Each structure stands twice: as C-alpha cells, then as structure tokens.
C-alpha positions, 0 to 999 in steps of 0.5 A: 922384735915384735912382742905381744901378750897373749844418705838417709835411712831406707826400709826396703821390701823383702827382696827376692832371692834371685840367682847370683849369676846368669852367664847366658845373658852377658850385659851389653855396653849400655847395661854395663854403664847404667849398672855402674852408675846406679851402683856408684850413685847408690853408694854415694847417696844411700837412696834409690837411684832414678832415671832422671837423676842419672840423666841430670848428673852424668853426661851419658847422652841418654834420655830419662826414658832410655835410662829407665828402660835399661834399668827395667831390663837390669831389674828383670835380669836380677842386677837391680831391685827397688823399694816399694816406696820409690820408683828408683832402683838399688843394686842387688848382690848380683849387681854389686858382684858384677860391679866389683868384678868387672865395672869398677876402677882398679883399687888405689889409695892416694900417695898421702893415704899410703904415707899416713898408713905407713907412718902409723904402722911404723910407730907400732911395728915392734908390738903386734898387739898395738899393731893389730889395734892400730890397724883396725882403728885406721881401717875404721877411720878411713873407711867409716866402717868396721875394721877387723883383724884376726890374729894369726893361727899360732899353730902355724907359727915356728917356735923360736925358743921356749922359756920356763920362768919360775914363779915359786918353788912349785909353779912356773910360767912357760913362755913360747916365743914364735917367729914374727914376735908372737908370744904364748904363755901358760902357767903350770905346777912343777913336779918338784922343786928345781934348782936354777941350774937343772932348769936351765939344762932341761930348757936348753935341751928342750929348745935343742929338740923343739925350736924351729918346728911349728907349734902344731908339729911340736904338739903332735910329735913332742912325746916321740921327740923327747922319749929318749931324754933322761928326765931326773927333774920330771920337767920333760914329762910335764912338757909332754903331758902339757903339750896338748894345752901348751901348743894348742890353738887358742879357742877365742880372743883372736879378734880385734875391732876398730871403728864401731862408732863409724859403722853405727853412723851409716844409714843402714844402722839407724834403726834398732833392728839393724843395730841388733843384727850388727851387735849379734854378728860382733858377739858371735866370735866363732862365726866371725872367725869362720867368715874371715878365715874360711874353713881352712887356710888356703895355700892358694890365697895370695898375701895382701890380695883383697877378697870380697864376700857380698851379702848372701854370698856369705854362708851365715844368714846373720851376714846377708846384709853385710859385705866383708872385704878381707886380705891375708897378712903374715907375721913370721910364718903365721898367717892372719886376716885383716878386713873391713865389715860393712853394709853391702852399700860400701865403697868397694874400690876404696875399701879394697885398696885400704885392706890390701895396703894394710895387709901388705904393711902388716906383712913386712918385717918390723926392721924393714918397716922401721927403716 
C-alpha cells in the first residue's frame, strides 16, 4: 500500500491587450497554415519568424511576399505580433490558443517514452511522497520546463482507519490512514493516563463509527456520530474537540516541484527581471494552488485529461507570461493535480502528452502498476 508522511533571448515591446477570440472572423486555410508554421517555428527557434524563413524552410508553394501579406493579416486579427527590433512575427496568446485548440497534431508520446515513465513510476509506486517527487523530476527532465504536483485534498479522501500511538503517559500521536495510501498525523495531549486496553477499545469504537467516511464528513459530523458513546477515558471528547484540526485540510505544503534547472535554461529567463518573475510565482503557494486546482474541484473534469491556460488567460497577473498545462489524477478517492509550468513559448503537443500520461499512471492503483 502507498504510504507517506505528511533560441536566443528577446526583449519585446509591450504587446497590446487584444481580445482572445474573434468568432466572427474564422481563418481561411492559408491563414491557418501560416499561423501553424509561425507557432511551430517560434517554439523551435525562440526567435521572431520572418516570411523568407518560412518560404525557405517549408515547401508550401508560396512566395515570401504572399506569406508576408498573410502574416500581416494575422497580425491585424490579433494572432501574431512582432518585436520592434524585428520584421519577424511571434504568436500572441490568441495565436497559441488557436494552435492548441485547432491546429496542432494530437498529443502523443513515443512508445519508448511511455515505457520510461511507466518503469520509473513502478519503482516508487508504493510511496506517494516519492511518487510525487519522481513525477515532477520526470516532467521537468522531459519537457525542459518546470514539473509540478499538487497533492490531493485530504478532505476528499476516505478514512480507512484511525490509530492512536501513545508517546508518553499523557501524549499521543493520532494517525489517519486515507484510502490511496495518504497519511496524516497530529500530536495531542491525552486527557488522562490510559491503559493500552482502554485505548484499544476506544480506538476500535472510533473506527467502527468513522471509517469509510470522507475526512470532510468526519470533521463536520464527528460530534453527532459520537454523542451517544460512553466516554470514561475522555478520549472521545478529545476526538470531538480536535476534529476541526485533525480532519482539516492542510493550509500549505501541497506543492512539489521538479526541473527548476531546466526552466531557468530557457531563453525567456536569461534576464534578471524574468527570473525574478518566475521566483515570485514559485514563492506564492496560495496563488499557485488556485491556478493549478481552480476555485473548486469540478466533477466534470476528466481524470488524466490535459487542460491548458495560456498567458493572460490566467487570472493572476504574475502568470501572464506563462502557460500552465495540468491534468487531474486520483489516489484512492482523493483528487490532485499534476502539470507543467513554462513560458507561453512551449511545445504544447509534447507537454500535453507528458502531463496526460503521467496523470494516468499516477491514477492507477499501486498493485496494478507493480504488476
């Protein structure tokens, strides 16, 4: 069972804030093709893409002048922009969004990459903490961006059993084992000195009443469920009094990162100001949790399905130069989020495939992964 204790650098002019969509002006076939090639070329080279470059690199049967005219139209519609130092174009958030939603190929990893991920996950499948850390390392290594895991909300997990481990005559450790291998511990002062026999009897009764419920349900209904229990030891009243703390959602410590060295090597972060923006983002755990998880866990979000937030689509201004690719995963009954954070210039097809595959592997039961 899983157990755990708890390119070249560019300096762009300020880009205009154009709307993210214009449904009244769909792109024609040529515009779609040129937009796709500009996005793919910019992802590959990290430099503004010119019409002559496209004409030489791709056999599309168009002259540089024709390509330049189409690029100008795409810029006018908000799909492309250009740095003031170059005649070449770069994608806007709308350009990336259109590429992701309608132009890029279906995300897919190679068989060798799938086998690598499965083998590495299998090696740590019985230890959620190491599983999360290995997942972020793999995502960072294979995407050359920042891998991130948000551990599941414990409140959504189902209590398998409660243990009370005496540490002294007046002090004990409460251990909550949650389905899926998660464990939460908390120290508490005992109301009186208890014999081991009395302790075992009370703990057995607590498990009879509370096991099989989500931690949120236990927290909210503990008093009602235990009100008729004879409490000569005082342990039941202690449990009722400590329920808001013992069964509460941890306020911090849910984030795991991997691949910092890779994302710092991206051209976008070769200047101090861009690095500062990245570090400010990583230090703001509350904001990152909201970005990765959303305001609430939606029941409509499919486990293992990648979602992409691009640039200014993200509600936090600190993230307007970043894209975030996430997918939900499940440990037992608890749901977490895994993903990749990087500049808007990222290989969306590859990153989405990596995130989806890793979320699927994390969601498989430990015994299934091992076998």
